[in-house]
N, C-alpha and C positions, 0 to 999 in steps of 0.2 A: 894566160889570156889570148884569145882567138880573135883576130880581126880579119873580118869577112866583108866583101861587099856582097849586098843583097839589094838587087834592083828595087827601087822604090821605096827602101829603108836606109839607104845611106850605108855607111861602114859601123854597124854596131860592134862595141865592144863586147865578144862573149866570155863569161867566166865559168857558165855552168852548163853541163850536159845531163838532162834529165830523161830517164829512162824506164820504161815497162819493162818488167821481164818475162813472165809467160807468154810466148807467140811472138815477142820480140828479142829478145837474149836467149830465149830457150824455147826447146819444143817438148813437149810432155813433161816439163819441169827440168829437163838437162840442158844445160848451158851448151850452147852451139860452139863446134870448132872455129878456132880464128878470133874469137873475141879477146882472149888473153893479150895476146899481141896487139889488138887495136886500143886495147885499154893502155896499155904500157906506152904506146906511142901519144896518146891523146892527153894522159895525165899530164904530161909536162906542159901542155897549154889550158886545159880546163879541169874543174873539179868535176869528178863523176859522180852521179846520183842515181840508185836504182830504187824504185818505190813499186811496192806489189801487195796485192794481198795473199802470196805465197801458198797459191793454189793447192800446190803438190807437197808442202811441207818440207821443201829441202833446199831451198834459198840459199841460207847461212852455208851450208855445206858447198854447194855450187860456186859460191861467190868467193869463197876462201880463199884469202890472200891476194885478192885481186884489189886494184886500186880504186875502191868505191865507196860512197856512204849507203849504206843498205837500211831503208826504212819500209817495214810491215804496216800496211794501214788495214783498217777492219773491213770485213766483208760486205760492208753496206755502203752506200753513197761514196763509192770508190771514184766516181767523175769528179765529185767536190773534193775529194781528199786530195786526189793528185792536183787539182787547181790551187787549192790551198798549199800546197807544198810548194808549186813552181813562184807563188806570190810571195812565200819567204824567200824563196831565193831570188826574186826578182825577174820578173817575166822578159824585161828588154834586154838582160843578160844572159838569157838562157835558152836554149834549143832543146827541144822536147821530141822524143821519138818513142812511138808507139804503135800498135795495131788493134787494139780493142776498142769496144763501144766506151769503156770507162776512160779510154786515154782522148776524148775527142777534146774536151775541154782546155787540158793542159797544150795540147797542140795547137788548138785555135788561138791560143792567148799568148804562146811563147813568140819569142821573135822569131822564130823559126820551127815550123814544126813538121816533122817528117813523119809519114805513114809509110811501114813495111808491111809487105805481102809474103807471106812464107806458107810453110805447112797447114799452120793452123788458120790460114785466111787473115781478113781484114775486115771491120765493120764497115758498112757505108757511112755511118756517122763519123768514124774515125778518119775516113779518106776526104769525107766533105770537110772537116776541120784542119786539114793537112795544107800546108804550102806545096807540098812536094809529096810523091811517093815513091819508093824505091824498092826494087824486087827481093830485097833482104837486107838485114842489119848489116852485113858487111860490106854491101855497097853503101849504105847509107853513112856508115862509120868511115868509109874510105873517102866520100865526099868531102868530110869534115876534113881529113889529110890533105886532101888536094881540093882547096876551098874553089877555086876557079871552076870547079864541074858545077858547083853551085849557081855562080855568076851565070855561068853558059845557059842552066836550064831556066832559072828564074828571069830572065833579062825579059823585057818587054818590047 
């Protein structure tokens, strides 16, 4: 469990990290360097979930051996499917990270929504739904490992 101070929301007890795959953890379907190390550090505090439509068809191999729960969603109504998954985890105990248009609902409704902007860009709808925007997934994951960064960025 990760306990962080989110200004305006108190000190929620975070149990889950919900992540998009393509454009967030991967570029062109390939897992980005540095993810494995951060997953190993974060798994001591959080249950890690990856939800994707698996656009490139290789997510199982890319995430093989990593401490995360992988869920493949259908190719339609993906924004709703991701929100439904968030709600099964409990939105008030889950941080969500994504970059795509289909991530906007999970970012908006999670206790903390983080949008990332990388090589594949980020949807403006996604950015509007987020509480925070990071220049990449490694930066976003590092903020969870160093939670005072979140407090400093989100204070009012």
